ChimeraX commands (.cxc) that place a marker at each C-alpha (Angstrom):
marker #1 position -103.72,-92.14,-218.21 radius 0.5
marker #1 position -102.87,-89.50,-215.88 radius 0.5
marker #1 position -100.25,-90.15,-213.43 radius 0.5
marker #1 position -101.54,-88.95,-209.85 radius 0.5
marker #1 position -99.33,-87.05,-207.41 radius 0.5
marker #1 position -99.93,-88.05,-203.74 radius 0.5
marker #1 position -99.79,-85.58,-201.20 radius 0.5
marker #1 position -99.81,-86.72,-197.46 radius 0.5
marker #1 position -100.92,-83.53,-195.70 radius 0.5
marker #1 position -100.62,-84.07,-192.00 radius 0.5
marker #1 position -99.45,-82.56,-188.41 radius 0.5
marker #1 position -101.78,-82.83,-185.17 radius 0.5
marker #1 position -105.35,-81.90,-184.66 radius 0.5
marker #1 position -106.27,-78.37,-185.79 radius 0.5
marker #1 position -102.58,-77.72,-187.26 radius 0.5
marker #1 position -104.03,-76.41,-190.81 radius 0.5
marker #1 position -104.17,-79.42,-192.26 radius 0.5
marker #1 position -107.63,-79.53,-194.00 radius 0.5
marker #1 position -106.96,-75.49,-194.75 radius 0.5
marker #1 position -104.08,-76.25,-196.94 radius 0.5
marker #1 position -105.35,-78.66,-198.58 radius 0.5
marker #1 position -108.67,-76.02,-199.64 radius 0.5
marker #1 position -105.88,-73.53,-200.76 radius 0.5
marker #1 position -104.01,-75.62,-203.48 radius 0.5
marker #1 position -106.98,-78.04,-204.07 radius 0.5
marker #1 position -107.84,-77.47,-207.98 radius 0.5
marker #1 position -110.50,-79.13,-210.02 radius 0.5
marker #1 position -109.01,-82.43,-210.54 radius 0.5
marker #1 position -108.00,-83.42,-206.96 radius 0.5
marker #1 position -109.51,-85.64,-204.30 radius 0.5
marker #1 position -108.83,-85.48,-201.26 radius 0.5
marker #1 position -109.02,-88.33,-198.44 radius 0.5
marker #1 position -110.09,-86.22,-195.50 radius 0.5
marker #1 position -111.23,-88.50,-191.91 radius 0.5
marker #1 position -113.22,-85.36,-190.57 radius 0.5
marker #1 position -114.86,-84.37,-193.26 radius 0.5
marker #1 position -116.00,-88.08,-193.96 radius 0.5
marker #1 position -116.62,-88.59,-190.20 radius 0.5
marker #1 position -119.21,-85.56,-190.62 radius 0.5
marker #1 position -120.73,-87.00,-193.96 radius 0.5
marker #1 position -121.96,-90.10,-192.49 radius 0.5
marker #1 position -122.58,-89.06,-188.92 radius 0.5
marker #1 position -123.69,-85.50,-188.84 radius 0.5
marker #1 position -122.02,-84.78,-185.76 radius 0.5
marker #1 position -119.69,-81.77,-185.42 radius 0.5
marker #1 position -116.04,-82.45,-186.83 radius 0.5
marker #1 position -113.76,-83.66,-183.83 radius 0.5
marker #1 position -116.43,-86.05,-182.10 radius 0.5
marker #1 position -115.24,-89.69,-181.03 radius 0.5
marker #1 position -116.77,-91.80,-183.99 radius 0.5
marker #1 position -118.42,-95.00,-182.73 radius 0.5
marker #1 position -117.33,-98.37,-183.36 radius 0.5
marker #1 position -119.49,-98.87,-186.50 radius 0.5
marker #1 position -118.25,-95.16,-187.86 radius 0.5
marker #1 position -114.90,-95.72,-187.31 radius 0.5
marker #1 position -115.36,-98.97,-189.02 radius 0.5
marker #1 position -116.37,-97.63,-192.15 radius 0.5
marker #1 position -113.89,-94.33,-192.38 radius 0.5
marker #1 position -111.32,-96.65,-191.93 radius 0.5
marker #1 position -112.76,-99.18,-194.22 radius 0.5
marker #1 position -113.84,-96.37,-197.23 radius 0.5
marker #1 position -109.69,-94.92,-196.24 radius 0.5
marker #1 position -108.20,-98.17,-197.49 radius 0.5
marker #1 position -110.35,-98.25,-200.96 radius 0.5
marker #1 position -109.06,-94.45,-201.11 radius 0.5
marker #1 position -105.95,-95.29,-200.70 radius 0.5
marker #1 position -105.96,-98.49,-202.59 radius 0.5
marker #1 position -107.35,-96.83,-205.31 radius 0.5
marker #1 position -106.48,-92.95,-205.75 radius 0.5
marker #1 position -103.57,-93.34,-208.78 radius 0.5
marker #1 position -106.23,-94.55,-211.04 radius 0.5
marker #1 position -109.28,-92.59,-210.81 radius 0.5
marker #1 position -107.65,-89.83,-213.11 radius 0.5
marker #1 position -107.21,-87.32,-210.58 radius 0.5
marker #1 position -104.41,-84.83,-210.73 radius 0.5
marker #1 position -103.23,-85.21,-207.18 radius 0.5
marker #1 position -104.87,-86.87,-204.41 radius 0.5
marker #1 position -104.57,-85.19,-200.98 radius 0.5
marker #1 position -104.79,-87.75,-197.70 radius 0.5
marker #1 position -105.15,-85.56,-194.68 radius 0.5
marker #1 position -103.85,-87.80,-191.58 radius 0.5
marker #1 position -102.67,-86.87,-188.33 radius 0.5
marker #1 position -99.94,-89.71,-188.43 radius 0.5
marker #1 position -98.77,-90.49,-192.27 radius 0.5
marker #1 position -96.98,-93.53,-190.95 radius 0.5
marker #1 position -100.56,-95.38,-190.06 radius 0.5
marker #1 position -100.60,-95.51,-193.77 radius 0.5
marker #1 position -97.67,-95.65,-195.28 radius 0.5
marker #1 position -98.06,-98.91,-196.91 radius 0.5
marker #1 position -100.31,-97.86,-198.89 radius 0.5
marker #1 position -98.71,-94.81,-200.43 radius 0.5
marker #1 position -96.80,-95.09,-203.12 radius 0.5
marker #1 position -92.63,-94.12,-202.98 radius 0.5
marker #1 position -93.23,-90.64,-204.51 radius 0.5
marker #1 position -95.56,-89.21,-202.24 radius 0.5
marker #1 position -95.19,-85.58,-201.73 radius 0.5
marker #1 position -95.42,-84.98,-197.73 radius 0.5
marker #1 position -96.45,-81.82,-196.04 radius 0.5
marker #1 position -95.89,-81.18,-192.13 radius 0.5
marker #1 position -98.51,-78.65,-190.88 radius 0.5
marker #1 position -97.06,-77.51,-187.77 radius 0.5
marker #1 position -99.36,-74.70,-186.96 radius 0.5
marker #1 position -102.31,-74.60,-184.05 radius 0.5
marker #1 position -105.21,-72.57,-185.36 radius 0.5
marker link #1:1,2 radius 0.2
marker link #1:2,3 radius 0.2
marker link #1:3,4 radius 0.2
marker link #1:4,5 radius 0.2
marker link #1:5,6 radius 0.2
marker link #1:6,7 radius 0.2
marker link #1:7,8 radius 0.2
marker link #1:8,9 radius 0.2
marker link #1:9,10 radius 0.2
marker link #1:10,11 radius 0.2
marker link #1:11,12 radius 0.2
marker link #1:12,13 radius 0.2
marker link #1:13,14 radius 0.2
marker link #1:14,15 radius 0.2
marker link #1:15,16 radius 0.2
marker link #1:16,17 radius 0.2
marker link #1:17,18 radius 0.2
marker link #1:18,19 radius 0.2
marker link #1:19,20 radius 0.2
marker link #1:20,21 radius 0.2
marker link #1:21,22 radius 0.2
marker link #1:22,23 radius 0.2
marker link #1:23,24 radius 0.2
marker link #1:24,25 radius 0.2
marker link #1:25,26 radius 0.2
marker link #1:26,27 radius 0.2
marker link #1:27,28 radius 0.2
marker link #1:28,29 radius 0.2
marker link #1:29,30 radius 0.2
marker link #1:30,31 radius 0.2
marker link #1:31,32 radius 0.2
marker link #1:32,33 radius 0.2
marker link #1:33,34 radius 0.2
marker link #1:34,35 radius 0.2
marker link #1:35,36 radius 0.2
marker link #1:36,37 radius 0.2
marker link #1:37,38 radius 0.2
marker link #1:38,39 radius 0.2
marker link #1:39,40 radius 0.2
marker link #1:40,41 radius 0.2
marker link #1:41,42 radius 0.2
marker link #1:42,43 radius 0.2
marker link #1:43,44 radius 0.2
marker link #1:44,45 radius 0.2
marker link #1:45,46 radius 0.2
marker link #1:46,47 radius 0.2
marker link #1:47,48 radius 0.2
marker link #1:48,49 radius 0.2
marker link #1:49,50 radius 0.2
marker link #1:50,51 radius 0.2
marker link #1:51,52 radius 0.2
marker link #1:52,53 radius 0.2
marker link #1:53,54 radius 0.2
marker link #1:54,55 radius 0.2
marker link #1:55,56 radius 0.2
marker link #1:56,57 radius 0.2
marker link #1:57,58 radius 0.2
marker link #1:58,59 radius 0.2
marker link #1:59,60 radius 0.2
marker link #1:60,61 radius 0.2
marker link #1:61,62 radius 0.2
marker link #1:62,63 radius 0.2
marker link #1:63,64 radius 0.2
marker link #1:64,65 radius 0.2
marker link #1:65,66 radius 0.2
marker link #1:66,67 radius 0.2
marker link #1:67,68 radius 0.2
marker link #1:68,69 radius 0.2
marker link #1:69,70 radius 0.2
marker link #1:70,71 radius 0.2
marker link #1:71,72 radius 0.2
marker link #1:72,73 radius 0.2
marker link #1:73,74 radius 0.2
marker link #1:74,75 radius 0.2
marker link #1:75,76 radius 0.2
marker link #1:76,77 radius 0.2
marker link #1:77,78 radius 0.2
marker link #1:78,79 radius 0.2
marker link #1:79,80 radius 0.2
marker link #1:80,81 radius 0.2
marker link #1:81,82 radius 0.2
marker link #1:82,83 radius 0.2
marker link #1:83,84 radius 0.2
marker link #1:84,85 radius 0.2
marker link #1:85,86 radius 0.2
marker link #1:86,87 radius 0.2
marker link #1:87,88 radius 0.2
marker link #1:88,89 radius 0.2
marker link #1:89,90 radius 0.2
marker link #1:90,91 radius 0.2
marker link #1:91,92 radius 0.2
marker link #1:92,93 radius 0.2
marker link #1:93,94 radius 0.2
marker link #1:94,95 radius 0.2
marker link #1:95,96 radius 0.2
marker link #1:96,97 radius 0.2
marker link #1:97,98 radius 0.2
marker link #1:98,99 radius 0.2
marker link #1:99,100 radius 0.2
marker link #1:100,101 radius 0.2
marker link #1:101,102 radius 0.2
marker link #1:102,103 radius 0.2
marker link #1:103,104 radius 0.2
view
Protein backbone atom coordinates (compact mmCIF):
# COMPACT_ATOMS: atom_id res chain seq x y z
CA UNK A 1 0.00 0.00 0.00
CA UNK A 2 1.18 3.49 -0.82
CA UNK A 3 2.04 5.68 2.16
CA UNK A 4 0.16 8.86 1.32
CA UNK A 5 1.91 12.06 2.40
CA UNK A 6 -0.49 14.70 3.74
CA UNK A 7 0.31 18.33 2.95
CA UNK A 8 -1.80 21.06 4.56
CA UNK A 9 -1.51 24.31 2.61
CA UNK A 10 -2.93 27.19 4.60
CA UNK A 11 -3.23 30.96 4.68
CA UNK A 12 -5.68 33.79 4.16
CA UNK A 13 -7.97 34.08 1.14
CA UNK A 14 -6.13 34.80 -2.09
CA UNK A 15 -2.72 34.12 -0.55
CA UNK A 16 -1.74 31.61 -3.24
CA UNK A 17 -2.79 28.29 -1.68
CA UNK A 18 -4.47 26.88 -4.78
CA UNK A 19 -1.71 28.18 -7.04
CA UNK A 20 0.89 26.49 -4.83
CA UNK A 21 -0.93 23.16 -5.08
CA UNK A 22 -1.43 23.50 -8.85
CA UNK A 23 2.32 24.04 -9.20
CA UNK A 24 3.21 20.98 -7.11
CA UNK A 25 0.49 18.40 -7.83
CA UNK A 26 1.35 15.19 -9.66
CA UNK A 27 -0.79 12.60 -11.43
CA UNK A 28 -1.40 10.34 -8.40
CA UNK A 29 -2.22 13.15 -5.93
CA UNK A 30 -5.57 14.26 -4.50
CA UNK A 31 -6.75 17.67 -3.28
CA UNK A 32 -9.44 19.01 -0.99
CA UNK A 33 -10.11 22.61 -2.05
CA UNK A 34 -13.21 24.11 -0.41
CA UNK A 35 -13.53 26.89 -2.99
CA UNK A 36 -13.28 24.58 -6.00
CA UNK A 37 -15.78 22.13 -4.49
CA UNK A 38 -18.15 24.97 -3.59
CA UNK A 39 -18.12 26.11 -7.22
CA UNK A 40 -18.69 22.53 -8.38
CA UNK A 41 -21.79 22.00 -6.23
CA UNK A 42 -23.30 25.48 -6.58
CA UNK A 43 -22.14 26.82 -9.98
CA UNK A 44 -21.26 30.05 -8.12
CA UNK A 45 -18.00 31.95 -8.15
CA UNK A 46 -15.34 31.01 -5.65
CA UNK A 47 -15.18 33.18 -2.53
CA UNK A 48 -18.98 33.52 -2.50
CA UNK A 49 -20.81 32.84 0.75
CA UNK A 50 -22.26 29.32 0.86
CA UNK A 51 -25.87 28.69 1.85
CA UNK A 52 -26.42 26.43 4.87
CA UNK A 53 -27.16 23.33 2.79
CA UNK A 54 -24.06 23.90 0.63
CA UNK A 55 -21.85 24.51 3.67
CA UNK A 56 -23.10 21.35 5.40
CA UNK A 57 -22.44 19.30 2.27
CA UNK A 58 -18.92 20.70 1.96
CA UNK A 59 -18.15 20.00 5.63
CA UNK A 60 -19.44 16.42 5.26
CA UNK A 61 -17.28 15.93 2.19
CA UNK A 62 -14.25 17.45 3.95
CA UNK A 63 -14.70 15.09 6.90
CA UNK A 64 -14.99 12.10 4.53
CA UNK A 65 -11.91 13.24 2.58
CA UNK A 66 -9.87 13.69 5.77
CA UNK A 67 -10.89 10.32 7.19
CA UNK A 68 -10.07 8.45 3.97
CA UNK A 69 -7.20 10.36 2.34
CA UNK A 70 -4.50 7.99 3.63
CA UNK A 71 -6.45 4.90 2.52
CA UNK A 72 -6.99 5.71 -1.16
CA UNK A 73 -3.52 5.00 -2.52
CA UNK A 74 -2.62 8.58 -3.51
CA UNK A 75 0.99 9.67 -3.34
CA UNK A 76 0.11 13.03 -1.78
CA UNK A 77 -3.10 14.41 -0.28
CA UNK A 78 -3.25 18.20 -0.32
CA UNK A 79 -5.67 19.91 2.05
CA UNK A 80 -6.22 23.61 1.36
CA UNK A 81 -7.54 25.55 4.37
CA UNK A 82 -7.47 28.99 5.93
CA UNK A 83 -6.93 27.72 9.49
CA UNK A 84 -5.38 24.27 10.03
CA UNK A 85 -6.32 24.30 13.73
CA UNK A 86 -9.94 23.57 12.77
CA UNK A 87 -8.99 20.22 11.22
CA UNK A 88 -5.89 19.30 13.23
CA UNK A 89 -7.58 16.34 14.92
CA UNK A 90 -8.10 14.76 11.46
CA UNK A 91 -4.51 15.27 10.29
CA UNK A 92 -1.80 12.68 10.92
CA UNK A 93 1.15 13.67 13.11
CA UNK A 94 3.51 13.59 10.11
CA UNK A 95 1.50 16.17 8.14
CA UNK A 96 3.63 18.73 6.30
CA UNK A 97 2.37 22.31 6.75
CA UNK A 98 2.92 24.98 4.10
CA UNK A 99 1.93 28.51 5.13
CA UNK A 100 1.14 30.94 2.32
CA UNK A 101 1.67 34.55 3.25
CA UNK A 102 1.42 36.27 -0.12
CA UNK A 103 -1.52 38.32 -1.37
CA UNK A 104 -2.64 38.21 -4.98
